[in-house]
VMD Tcl script that draws the C-alpha trace (Angstrom):
set ca {
  {-32.83 11.95 -18.54}
  {-31.00 15.03 -19.67}
  {-27.17 15.26 -19.56}
  {-27.20 17.84 -16.68}
  {-29.46 15.63 -14.69}
  {-26.98 12.79 -15.06}
  {-24.10 15.02 -14.13}
  {-25.85 16.22 -10.93}
  {-26.66 12.62 -10.01}
  {-22.87 11.62 -10.50}
  {-21.80 14.60 -8.43}
  {-24.24 13.74 -5.57}
  {-23.07 10.13 -5.61}
  {-19.39 11.12 -5.49}
  {-20.04 13.42 -2.68}
  {-21.94 10.75 -0.74}
  {-19.31 8.02 -1.09}
  {-16.41 10.46 -0.35}
  {-18.12 11.57 2.71}
  {-18.52 7.92 3.79}
  {-14.80 7.39 3.35}
  {-13.77 10.48 5.33}
  {-15.91 9.34 8.33}
  {-14.91 5.71 8.33}
  {-12.94 5.70 11.62}
  {-11.47 2.28 12.51}
  {-10.62 1.41 16.06}
  {-6.95 0.40 16.21}
  {-6.10 0.27 19.93}
  {-8.19 0.42 23.11}
  {-6.45 0.20 26.39}
  {-6.65 2.10 29.78}
  {-9.84 3.71 28.54}
  {-8.00 5.25 25.71}
  {-9.45 4.50 22.24}
  {-7.29 5.30 19.23}
  {-8.80 5.27 15.79}
  {-7.50 5.91 12.18}
  {-8.94 6.48 8.85}
  {-7.62 7.13 5.33}
  {-7.40 10.67 4.16}
  {-8.55 11.52 0.71}
  {-6.12 14.38 0.39}
  {-3.03 12.67 1.86}
  {-1.25 9.25 2.03}
  {-1.04 9.50 5.74}
  {-3.91 8.41 7.93}
  {-5.92 10.78 10.06}
  {-5.92 9.93 13.96}
  {-8.68 10.09 16.47}
  {-8.53 9.62 20.27}
  {-11.54 9.36 22.59}
  {-11.06 9.21 26.39}
  {-12.47 10.42 29.69}
  {-10.13 12.50 32.02}
  {-10.54 13.33 35.69}
  {-10.06 17.00 35.62}
  {-11.90 20.27 34.84}
  {-11.87 22.16 31.64}
  {-9.41 24.66 33.07}
  {-7.22 21.85 34.41}
  {-6.71 20.49 30.76}
  {-6.39 24.04 29.41}
  {-3.59 24.67 31.90}
  {-1.64 21.67 30.65}
  {-2.19 22.64 26.94}
  {-1.13 26.19 27.62}
  {2.09 25.16 29.55}
  {4.02 24.80 26.36}
  {7.50 24.25 27.91}
  {6.24 21.15 29.81}
  {5.26 19.36 26.63}
  {8.37 17.06 26.71}
  {6.95 15.46 29.86}
  {3.87 14.25 28.24}
  {3.58 14.79 24.38}
  {5.14 11.84 22.67}
  {8.70 12.27 21.35}
  {8.58 15.89 21.89}
  {12.24 17.07 22.53}
  {11.57 20.72 23.32}
  {8.85 23.23 23.04}
  {8.58 27.08 23.76}
  {6.31 30.06 23.10}
  {7.11 32.07 20.01}
  {4.38 34.69 20.38}
  {1.62 35.30 23.01}
  {-1.50 36.80 21.45}
  {-3.81 36.48 24.41}
  {-4.22 34.27 27.50}
  {-6.06 31.78 25.21}
  {-4.09 32.12 21.95}
  {-0.38 31.89 21.12}
  {2.18 30.57 18.67}
  {4.68 27.89 19.79}
  {7.63 25.92 18.50}
  {8.14 22.26 18.93}
  {10.99 19.85 17.99}
  {10.05 16.13 17.63}
  {12.54 13.30 17.97}
  {12.70 10.95 15.04}
  {14.19 7.44 15.05}
  {17.60 7.17 13.40}
  {18.43 7.68 10.52}
  {15.61 10.00 10.03}
  {16.07 13.69 10.82}
  {14.16 15.37 13.81}
  {10.91 17.18 12.81}
  {9.81 20.60 13.96}
  {6.64 22.68 13.87}
  {5.53 26.25 14.35}
  {2.03 26.07 15.76}
  {-0.90 28.44 16.11}
  {-2.92 27.41 19.26}
  {-6.26 28.82 20.14}
  {-8.73 27.82 22.82}
  {-12.44 28.77 22.70}
  {-15.57 27.76 24.61}
  {-19.18 27.50 23.61}
  {-21.17 29.78 26.14}
  {-24.26 27.48 26.51}
  {-22.90 23.92 26.25}
  {-19.53 24.92 27.88}
  {-17.84 22.60 25.30}
  {-14.20 23.70 24.99}
  {-12.55 23.69 21.64}
  {-8.64 23.57 21.15}
  {-7.13 24.02 17.75}
  {-3.61 23.72 16.85}
  {-2.53 24.46 13.18}
  {1.02 24.18 11.80}
  {2.22 27.44 10.28}
  {5.23 26.27 8.23}
  {6.51 29.73 7.28}
  {6.05 31.45 10.66}
  {9.77 31.01 11.46}
  {12.67 30.09 9.28}
  {13.69 26.41 8.81}
  {16.50 25.20 11.13}
  {19.54 23.31 9.76}
  {19.17 19.46 9.83}
  {15.59 19.58 10.99}
  {12.65 18.81 8.71}
  {9.85 21.31 8.88}
  {6.51 19.53 9.14}
  {4.36 20.80 6.19}
  {1.01 19.95 7.63}
  {-0.30 19.38 11.13}
  {-3.96 20.10 12.21}
  {-5.18 19.15 15.76}
  {-8.59 19.60 17.06}
  {-9.86 18.88 20.48}
  {-13.58 18.79 21.46}
  {-13.78 18.71 25.30}
  {-17.17 18.13 26.83}
  {-17.67 18.52 30.66}
  {-19.45 15.75 32.18}
  {-19.37 17.30 35.69}
  {-17.06 19.66 37.60}
  {-14.18 17.16 37.68}
  {-14.68 14.89 34.68}
  {-14.31 15.74 31.00}
  {-14.77 13.85 27.70}
  {-12.13 14.39 25.11}
  {-12.50 13.84 21.39}
  {-9.13 14.57 19.63}
  {-8.32 14.50 15.87}
  {-4.99 14.88 14.06}
  {-4.26 15.32 10.39}
  {-0.54 15.32 9.69}
  {2.06 15.07 6.90}
  {5.57 14.53 8.55}
  {7.31 15.85 5.47}
  {10.45 14.73 3.54}
  {10.78 11.11 2.61}
  {8.86 9.53 5.40}
  {7.26 6.33 4.19}
  {3.45 6.35 4.63}
  {3.22 2.72 5.36}
  {5.79 2.91 8.11}
  {4.32 6.11 9.68}
  {0.79 4.62 9.39}
  {1.77 1.27 11.01}
  {3.16 2.84 14.20}
  {0.63 5.83 14.29}
  {-1.42 4.51 17.28}
  {1.67 4.42 19.62}
  {2.08 8.20 19.83}
  {-1.56 9.16 20.52}
  {-1.84 6.39 23.07}
  {1.37 7.31 25.00}
  {0.49 10.99 24.80}
  {-2.93 10.58 26.47}
  {-1.55 8.12 28.92}
  {1.11 10.71 30.05}
  {-1.49 13.46 29.91}
  {-3.64 11.57 32.40}
  {-0.76 11.73 34.94}
  {0.11 15.37 34.30}
  {-3.35 16.68 35.01}
  {-3.04 15.31 38.52}
  {-0.35 17.96 39.42}
  {-1.43 20.68 41.77}
  {-0.66 23.47 39.45}
  {-2.99 21.98 36.87}
  {-5.58 20.67 39.21}
  {-6.11 24.02 40.81}
  {-6.03 26.13 37.65}
  {-8.56 28.58 36.59}
  {-8.99 30.94 33.63}
  {-11.32 33.96 33.09}
  {-12.05 32.71 29.60}
  {-13.19 29.36 30.70}
  {-16.56 28.61 32.57}
  {-16.27 25.21 34.33}
}
mol new
graphics top color blue
foreach p $ca { graphics top sphere $p radius 0.5 }
foreach p [lrange $ca 0 end-1] q [lrange $ca 1 end] { graphics top cylinder $p $q radius 0.2 }
display resetview
């Protein structure tokens, strides 16, 4: 076998086994019909997270909660405050969020680009939130999160029931020890989605509608 054939074989094997590692989700917690998974990240020492659950709401109901930035402290785990930085359109904006950290660690903050889209045929709704570290200047005594990527794939099961698949890739920054962050990483997603389940029952979300979402 010629050298370039051997090289090609090695590259294919590396890609195959790397792909296996990237998709090897491990179930870490299952309670209240909320399943929380994690997996190692080949690019980071911090684990990726995944949540799967069913919610009794419409697509617009969930979108209304997600777009109500100022209400995040009522359901998003350890969020101290959140507010809109720039509104691009009804379905796209930039927002700021400060996250409480346990003493003696400093609080973290994020500037996030949030965008909601929908597939016209399947009606699946996609929510993407990407940290933009340099969108605003850093704040004193608060650690700017260098990396946070959230994706939601939301599938309607009927007019009042949706299936949510949520994934998070994050680096909390500074000197946060990976082993400690990873060991407690299931608590935040579980508490967030448990709180979210209660928020979507509020009339202002339950009766929401948007021109860019077809329920």
